[in-house]
LOROKOL-198218 format. One line per 5 residues: their letters; for each residue x, y, z of C-alpha. Coordinates in steps of 0.05 Angstrom, whole numbers, plus 5000, padded with zeros to 4 digits. Layout:
BEGIN
A	X:Y:Z | ...
END
This chain:
BEGIN
MFRLP	8021:0499:1903 | 7933:0518:1895 | 7921:0580:1871 | 7857:0630:1877 | 7837:0648:1822
KSNKP	7880:0729:1820 | 7841:0780:1838 | 7838:0851:1880 | 7774:0821:1907 | 7754:0773:1958
YDYDE	7737:0710:1928 | 7668:0702:1954 | 7664:0785:1946 | 7622:0811:1998 | 7612:0883:2023
QKENR	7615:0861:2095 | 7689:0834:2078 | 7712:0883:2032 | 7703:0937:2089 | 7734:0890:2149
DPSTG	7767:0926:2204 | 7835:0920:2208 | 7836:0910:2277 | 7802:0846:2273 | 7865:0810:2224
FREKT	7920:0797:2243 | 7972:0856:2236 | 8044:0873:2230 | 8078:0941:2220 | 8148:0960:2194
QDIEV	8161:1030:2188 | 8100:1062:2152 | 8080:0997:2133 | 8021:0963:2155 | 8002:0882:2137
TVWPE	7937:0858:2156 | 7918:0787:2136 | 7843:0748:2148 | 7848:0667:2137 | 7795:0635:2120
FIDGQ	7790:0554:2120 | 7746:0541:2044 | 7750:0463:2042 | 7768:0390:2054 | 7778:0336:2010
SNNIG	7797:0275:2000 | 7828:0243:1940 | 7874:0178:1905 | 7937:0213:1939 | 7905:0239:2000
NIFIW	7872:0300:2044 | 7883:0364:2020 | 7858:0435:2052 | 7855:0494:2029 | 7844:0562:2060
AYQVR	7830:0630:2027 | 7867:0695:2051 | 7850:0763:2040 | 7906:0817:2045 | 7918:0889:2062
IDNKS	7970:0934:2059 | 7977:0999:2089 | 8013:1052:2066 | 8019:1106:2129 | 8085:1136:2093
NQKIK	8080:1200:2067 | 8106:1162:1991 | 8087:1125:1934 | 8120:1054:1949 | 8128:1001:1907
ILNRY	8108:0918:1928 | 8169:0884:1894 | 8177:0812:1911 | 8144:0776:1964 | 8165:0712:2011
WKIVD	8125:0658:2052 | 8143:0609:2098 | 8083:0560:2107 | 8096:0493:2159 | 8039:0448:2180
EKGIV	8027:0416:2239 | 8070:0369:2219 | 8130:0401:2204 | 8129:0397:2129 | 8149:0462:2103
QEVSG	8137:0492:2030 | 8165:0567:2020 | 8142:0611:1961 | 8169:0673:1941 | 8170:0712:1872
EGVIG	8160:0779:1832 | 8106:0824:1866 | 8031:0801:1888 | 7974:0761:1842 | 8010:0782:1776
QQPEI	8018:0852:1803 | 8074:0897:1827 | 8034:0949:1852 | 8039:1017:1875 | 8004:1053:1933
MPNSY	8000:1122:1949 | 8012:1149:2012 | 7961:1147:2066 | 7926:1100:2026 | 7921:1015:2022
FKYTS	7927:0954:1972 | 7877:0895:1984 | 7882:0818:1947 | 7857:0753:1959 | 7900:0685:1954
GVHLL	7894:0622:1972 | 7932:0571:2006 | 7935:0488:2006 | 7947:0427:2064 | 7956:0362:2060
NPSGI	7940:0364:2148 | 7880:0407:2179 | 7927:0459:2209 | 7991:0499:2204 | 8024:0566:2206
MSGHY	8046:0628:2147 | 8091:0681:2158 | 8131:0724:2108 | 8152:0790:2077 | 8131:0831:2022
QIQGE	8191:0871:1983 | 8176:0938:1974 | 8216:1007:1955 | 8208:1074:1966 | 8191:1132:1916
NGKIF	8270:1156:1957 | 8298:1084:1921 | 8320:1057:1985 | 8287:0982:1985 | 8266:0952:2049
DAKIP	8227:0885:2077 | 8158:0895:2107 | 8138:0829:2154 | 8081:0789:2138 | 8041:0776:2209
AFSLD	8043:0697:2231 | 7973:0673:2227 | 7950:0596:2243 | 7915:0566:2192 | 7861:0514:2223
TPFVN	7799:0480:2208 | 7732:0495:2234 | 7724:0414:2256 | 7793:0406:2296 | 7806:0408:2370
RIVN	7856:0464:2380 | 7911:0453:2430 | 7938:0510:2479 | 8010:0497:2493
END
């Protein structure tokens, strides 16, 4: 899987992207945790093994609870337009298990590549509250679309 450099700043950091309005992204709320995602097509390339299409996605995890939380693990399901499935799981995000204080948020940027020009991603974070309880916070399903492919509405 393609990886952008690990960073809690967007890959092409600018103030406008840093201060995105959460209402403009794909959002999902589980209990008092709201996850917002902004995907962005980066590049399409051809090489000797075929085509590769690359996206970056910025994630903001808002802790709207009254207790500190910790992101323990992540799980992603990525399905391309031909139904090819990739599943990714692991500890934390971008090499960290961030703790998020009440009424605060954590933001990071990562990336994904597909061999086809569109797909969809979804998943969840395993989160532990300060009270020790562990639960899954949903990551909203979001589309990975290239700007030069005609979209068909079903």
